N, C-alpha and C positions, 0 to 999 in steps of 0.2 A: 852373544847377548846374554850376559850374566848379571845384569843389574837393571833396576827400574829406569835409570838414566839412559842406559844403552838401548832399551826398548823404545823409549820416547824419541831418542835421536834417530833410530832406525825408521820409525814411523814418519818422522819429519822428512827424512831424505827420500823415502819411497813416495810420500805425497808430492814432494817437489818433482820427482821423476814422472809421476802420473800427470801432473799439471802440464809439464813440458810436452809429454807425449800426446796429450789431448790437443794441445795447441797445434802440434805438427800433423795431427791426423794419423799418427802411427798406431794402428790398431793392435799390432803384435806387442808393442811396448806398453800400451795401455793395459792389455790383458796381463802382462808380466808384472807390472807395478801393482795392479789390483791384487794379484795373487800374493805378492810379497807383503802388501798391507794386511791382507787377511791372515797370513801366517803370524805376523807380529801381534795383531789384535787377539788372536787365539792364545798366544803366549801370555798376553796380559789378562786373560780371562774375559775378554770382551767378545763373547761368542756371537752375539747378534750382529755386531759390526763385521766380524770375521765372515759370517754367513753371507752378509750382503756383498762384501767385496768378492768372495769366491763365486757367488752366483753370477755376478756381472762378468767376472773373468771367464767363467765357464761359457756363458752365452757368446762372448766374443771369440773364444777359442773354437767353439762349434762352427761359427761362421768362417773362421780361417781354415778349418779342416785338418789341423795337425793332430793326429791321434795321441801322441805322447803328451802334448799340452792339455788336451781334453781329459785324458786319464788323470793327470796330476790335479786338475781343478776339481774333477769328480771326487777324488780321494780327499782333498782338502776341504771341500764343502761338506762331505760326509763327516769329517772330524769336527767341524764347527757345529753341525747339527747334533752330533753326539754330545757335545758340551752343553747343548740346550735341552738334552734329554729326548731328542727326536730319533730314537734308535731305529725305528722301522725305515724311515727315510734314509738314514745314514747307511743302513745295511744295503739298500737298493743301489745307492751311489757307489759303495765299495764293490759290489758285484759287477757293475758296469765298468768301473775302473779296472778291476782285475782282468776282465775279458779283454779290454783294449791293451793292457800291459802284456798279457800273454801273447797277443797278436803281434805286437811290435818287438817282442823279445827283450823287454825291459826287466831283467831279473831282480834288480833292486826294487823296482816298483812293484813287481809281483810279490816279493817278500813283504813289503810294506802293506799292500792291500790284504794279503792273507792274515797278517797280524791284526789289522783292524777288524776284519771279518770275524776273527776269533773273539775279539772283545764283544762284538754284537751277539755272537752265539752264546758266550758265557752269561751275558746280561739276561738273555731269554731262557737260561737254564739248560742250554745244550752243551753241557760240559765236555762230553766226549768229542763232539764236533769241534769245540773250541780247541781242545788239546791237539786234535788232528791238524787243524789249520795252523796252530802255533808251531807244531813240530815241522811241518813243511816250510813254514817261514824261517824257522831257526836253521834248517838245513841249507837254505839258500843264503842266508846271512853268513853262515860259516864258510860256505864255498866262496863268497865274495870277500871274506875277511873283514866284514863291517862290524867293528866291535860295539858301536852304539846300538845297532840293531840287535845283535846277539844279546846284549845286556838287557834290553827292553823286553824281549820275548822270554828270557829266562825268568824275569820277575813275574810275568803273567803265568807262566807254567808253575812257578813256585806258589803263587797265590792259589792256583787251582788245587795244588797238593795240600796247602794249608787248610783250605775249605773242607777237605775230606778227612782231615786228621792225619794225613801222611806226612808227619813232621820231618822225619829223616830225609824223605825225598825232597820236601820243600827246602830244607837247609842245604842239601847238595846243590840245588839249582841257585839258591840265593848266594851260596859261597862262591860259585863260579862267577856270578854277576859281581860280587864284591871285589874279586880279584881284578876284573875288567875295569870297574869304576876307579880303582886305585891307579890304573893306567890312564884312562881317558879323562878322569876328573871333571865329569859333567855335573854341574850343580843340580840340575833337574833330575838326572839319573840317580844321583846319590840320594836326593830327597825321596824319590819314589821307592828306592830300595829300603831306606830307613823306615818309611811308612809301612812297607810290607813286613819288615822285621818286628815293628811294634805290634802289628796285628798278630803275628805268630806268637810273640811273647804273651800277649793277652789271651790268646787261645789256649796256651799252655798253663795259664794261671800265674805267670810271673809278673804280677801286677806292677810293682815298683820299677822293674826293668822296662816294662811296656811303657810306663809313663815317661821314663827317662828317654826312651827312643822316640816317643811322640815329640818331646821337646827338641831333640836333635833333628828330627825330620822337619819340624816347623822352622827351625833356624836355617836349614838348607833350602827350604822353599823360599824363604825371604832372601837368601843369598842369590837365588836364581833370578830375582827380579820379577817373578810371576807367582800368582797364587797356585795352589794345587788344583788339579782338575777336580770337578765336582765330586766324582766318585772317590778320589783320594781324600778330599776334605771330609767327606762323610765318614770314611773309614777311621780317620784320626779322631773325629768327634765321638764315634762309637767306642773306641778304645778308652778315651778319657772318661766317658760316662761309666763304663764297666769298671775301670780302676777305682774311680771315686766311690762306687757302690761297695767295693771291697775294703779299701784302706782309708777312705775318707778324703775330703777335699784337700785338707792341709798337707797330708803326706803325698797325695797325687801331685799337687801343685809344686811342692818342693822337689820332687823327682823330675818333673818337667823342666823346672828352672835349671836343675843340674845338667840335663840334656841340652838345653838351649845354650849353655855356656861352653859346650864342647866345640872344638874346631872340627872340620870334616874328617881329618885323619884320626883324631881321638874318638870321634863318634863311630867310625867304621871299625876301629880296633875294639871298642867296647861292645859293639853289636856282634862282632865275630866271636869274641871270648865268651860272652854270656850265652849266646845261642849254641855254640859248640858244647859248652858245659851242660846245657839243658838237654841236648841230644844224647851225649855220652853218659850222663849221670842223671837220668830222669827221676 
């Protein structure tokens, strides 16, 4: 689902499936359709609707008793609540999901829950705990060969390094992620990476390059058919405000426009070249 039309069509099909399943009294399929509707709603940035769908799915799956389904709904409800800023509730749901996934031996699910728990820890300022959770998640994703999971965790580890001024470490993590994104070509993943590279450029004082990367990230978020997560949207806004304070609105807007005009390959190449140069020749 890489466009607004795709998301809308997916929601329509899942709603049709839900309606049919309700008519048939098929509780398992009702829970599945609700789960799928919640996932699509979250991708669209409709977190309240996502939370409603996942909460209903979770209640049904608890009735059915399948631990893997319950664990999935717990995790997805946690992510919807995280989008609403309800970090405490999200963390509790992720913890319960992780315990169930360990119990049933779902290694991919464990990696996913660990990753999400790291996000909660980082939000609360527990950066060492976040890094520990992400490293465990990354090791599992590597063992499974799951490139999308590897790329997502690398970004968060890189963001943690950026926040502490460890720019060389951050770039090593982002660079590996960049190579993976050139393979998997996931629009949301590319958008998230460009967002993080814009933040890094801003932290290093590379104002015009930061603004250009903001524009490139915004274009990729639009390509994905979904808005950035609230945290990523706030990070982009912060970079724009900081750049405008240094170079002025006109220069900042011009650099953003230049970035928005770039295709995904050009944007990734620009990000790689400018960041590499800033690390090697600070």
